[in-house]
ROVEX-615573 format. One record per atom (N, C-alpha, C): atom name; x, y, z; residue number from 1. Coordinates in pm, whole numbers, always signed. Each point is the difference from the previous one (the first is absolute). Layout:
! ROVEX-615573
['CA',[X,Y,Z],NUM]
...
END
This chain:
! ROVEX-615573
['N',[+8171,+9681,+8402],1]
['CA',[+127,+29,-26],1]
['C',[+134,-85,+55],1]
['N',[+83,-26,-113],2]
['CA',[+124,-70,+88],2]
['C',[+114,+108,-26],2]
['N',[+112,-6,+92],3]
['CA',[+89,+70,-42],3]
['C',[+157,-84,+61],3]
['N',[+86,+5,-72],4]
['CA',[+118,-35,+9],4]
['C',[+143,+107,+34],4]
['N',[+43,+6,+139],5]
['CA',[+119,+51,+25],5]
['C',[+122,-67,-10],5]
['N',[+97,+64,-3],6]
['CA',[+130,-66,+15],6]
['C',[+99,+95,+107],6]
['N',[+44,-51,+99],7]
['CA',[+90,+84,+87],7]
['C',[+132,-54,+3],7]
['N',[+98,+83,-17],8]
['CA',[+127,-43,+23],8]
['C',[+80,+76,+112],8]
['N',[-70,+103,+23],9]
['CA',[+42,+81,+162],9]
['C',[-92,-32,+79],9]
['N',[+56,-14,+85],10]
['CA',[-116,-44,+140],10]
['C',[-18,+146,+136],10]
['N',[-141,-23,+51],11]
['CA',[+15,+103,+95],11]
['C',[+32,-67,+134],11]
['N',[-5,+79,+81],12]
['CA',[+16,-98,+155],12]
['C',[+96,-60,+4],12]
['N',[+141,+45,-42],13]
['CA',[+109,-111,+45],13]
['C',[-39,-146,-59],13]
['N',[-115,-27,-63],14]
['CA',[+19,-163,-80],14]
['C',[+71,-2,-106],14]
['N',[+67,-101,-3],15]
['CA',[+58,+6,-157],15]
['C',[-22,-186,-60],15]
['N',[+66,-5,-97],16]
['CA',[-38,-141,-54],16]
['C',[+18,-131,+54],16]
['N',[+108,+13,+115],17]
['CA',[-4,-119,+75],17]
['C',[-114,+12,+112],17]
['N',[-37,+67,+23],18]
['CA',[-157,+13,+93],18]
['C',[-97,-67,-60],18]
['N',[-16,-19,-142],19]
['CA',[-115,-19,-77],19]
['C',[+15,-137,-66],19]
['N',[+38,-104,+75],20]
['CA',[+28,-129,-67],20]
['C',[-96,-98,-14],20]
['N',[-104,+19,+85],21]
['CA',[-114,-83,-1],21]
['C',[-155,+108,-17],21]
['N',[-88,-64,-63],22]
['CA',[-108,+51,-40],22]
['C',[-90,+91,+147],22]
['N',[+26,-50,+141],23]
['CA',[-63,+59,+127],23]
['C',[+105,+121,-4],23]
['N',[+108,-13,-27],24]
['CA',[+110,+131,+26],24]
['C',[-58,+113,-103],24]
['N',[-27,-51,-117],25]
['CA',[-50,+98,-133],25]
['C',[-140,+81,+57],25]
['N',[-67,-80,+44],26]
['CA',[-139,+43,+39],26]
['C',[-1,+85,+117],26]
['N',[+77,+1,+88],27]
['CA',[+24,+50,+110],27]
['C',[+27,+129,-51],27]
['N',[+137,-6,-71],28]
['CA',[+77,+150,-57],28]
['C',[-99,+32,-85],28]
['N',[-112,-18,-59],29]
['CA',[-101,+44,-81],29]
['C',[-93,+123,+102],29]
['N',[-49,-121,+116],30]
['CA',[-95,+78,+91],30]
['C',[+73,+106,+77],30]
['N',[+103,-47,+61],31]
['CA',[+59,+81,+129],31]
['C',[+75,+113,-52],31]
['N',[+92,-13,-123],32]
['CA',[+88,+94,-41],32]
['C',[-60,+71,-117],32]
['N',[-70,-56,-76],33]
['CA',[-66,+77,-97],33]
['C',[-147,+42,+24],33]
['N',[-83,-51,+116],34]
['CA',[-125,+40,+37],34]
['C',[-86,-20,-121],34]
['N',[+28,-130,-60],35]
['CA',[-105,-49,-116],35]
['C',[-114,-95,+96],35]
['N',[-146,+19,-16],36]
['CA',[-91,-98,+48],36]
['C',[+22,-132,-9],36]
['N',[+12,-96,+74],37]
['CA',[+8,-146,+4],37]
['C',[-57,-44,-146],37]
['N',[-143,+43,+25],38]
['CA',[-90,-44,-124],38]
['C',[+44,+40,-150],38]
['N',[+55,+108,+20],39]
['CA',[+38,+20,-171],39]
['C',[+134,-76,-34],39]
['N',[+58,-40,+69],40]
['CA',[+107,-96,-27],40]
['C',[-24,-117,-75],40]
['N',[+43,-13,-136],41]
['CA',[-44,-108,-52],41]
['C',[+101,-121,+2],41]
['N',[+140,+63,-43],42]
['CA',[+85,-83,+19],42]
['C',[+162,+60,-2],42]
['N',[+92,-59,+75],43]
['CA',[+130,+71,-3],43]
['C',[+102,-116,-79],43]
['N',[+104,+78,-37],44]
['CA',[+103,-100,-46],44]
['C',[+135,+58,-2],44]
['N',[+120,-56,+15],45]
['CA',[+120,+65,+14],45]
['C',[+71,-50,-151],45]
['N',[+23,+109,-69],46]
['CA',[+69,-23,-115],46]
['C',[+129,+25,-16],46]
['N',[+75,-8,-85],47]
['CA',[+138,+26,-30],47]
['C',[-5,+174,+30],47]
['N',[-72,+84,-17],48]
['CA',[-29,+128,-23],48]
['C',[-58,+55,+157],48]
['N',[-43,-84,+44],49]
['CA',[-56,+83,+114],49]
['C',[-144,-89,+101],49]
['N',[-57,+65,+43],50]
['CA',[-138,-63,+27],50]
['C',[-117,+60,-89],50]
['N',[-50,-115,-48],51]
['CA',[-115,+14,-76],51]
['C',[-142,+14,+93],51]
['N',[-101,+51,-21],52]
['CA',[-121,+28,+91],52]
['C',[-118,+23,-85],52]
['N',[-73,-64,+7],53]
['CA',[-103,+2,-107],53]
['C',[-137,-3,+68],53]
['N',[-77,+118,-19],54]
['CA',[-120,+40,+95],54]
['C',[-138,-17,-74],54]
['N',[-101,-50,+88],55]
['CA',[-150,+7,-89],55]
['C',[-80,+43,+62],55]
['N',[-102,+36,-77],56]
['CA',[-127,+11,+56],56]
['C',[+4,+191,+56],56]
['N',[+110,+69,-77],57]
['CA',[-8,+106,-8],57]
['C',[-113,+101,-46],57]
['N',[-65,+81,+106],58]
['CA',[-136,+88,-71],58]
['C',[+74,+111,-34],58]
['N',[-56,+90,-57],59]
['CA',[+9,+103,-34],59]
['C',[+43,+119,+108],59]
['N',[-95,+4,+95],60]
['CA',[+6,+77,+86],60]
['C',[+159,-22,+97],60]
['N',[+61,-107,-22],61]
['CA',[+101,-46,+84],61]
['C',[+110,+28,-64],61]
['N',[+11,+65,-139],62]
['CA',[+97,+56,-78],62]
['C',[+53,+151,+73],62]
['N',[-63,+21,+71],63]
['CA',[+38,+141,+68],63]
['C',[+33,-11,+150],63]
['N',[+11,-97,+52],64]
['CA',[+29,-67,+163],64]
['C',[+143,+38,-29],64]
['N',[+54,+45,+126],65]
['CA',[+152,+17,+25],65]
['C',[+58,-101,+9],65]
['N',[-47,-155,-1],66]
['CA',[+81,-109,+33],66]
['C',[+31,-36,-174],66]
['N',[-99,+31,-106],67]
['CA',[+3,-10,-118],67]
['C',[+96,+75,-67],67]
['N',[+18,+106,+4],68]
['CA',[+50,+122,-23],68]
['C',[+149,-23,+14],68]
['N',[+29,-49,+107],69]
['CA',[+129,-35,+66],69]
['C',[+61,-95,-94],69]
['N',[-79,-95,-13],70]
['CA',[+47,-110,-98],70]
['C',[+73,+48,-116],70]
['N',[-58,+82,-67],71]
['CA',[+30,+60,-141],71]
['C',[+124,+75,+13],71]
['N',[+12,+53,+120],72]
['CA',[+116,+115,+31],72]
['C',[+152,-100,+27],72]
['N',[-44,-94,+67],73]
['CA',[+140,-88,+49],73]
['C',[+13,-118,-112],73]
['N',[-91,-15,-71],74]
['CA',[+63,-146,-88],74]
['C',[+19,+46,-94],74]
['N',[+86,-96,-116],75]
['CA',[+96,+50,-122],75]
['C',[-123,-36,-127],75]
END
């Protein structure tokens, strides 16, 4: 299963200026959002925020804290 999330507000004092390269975007996803690295398919800065595409999400992961949190904070 693939999921797309768009963030326009950021956790842990991160902002758009901190996310200008792929490494920083992935670090934000792993450390601030607690997304397992192997689930991150791609990240991209858009005019409207940070787009994060996750892949290989299993049904059992839909109930894990990190995944539930993504739905709470994304727009």
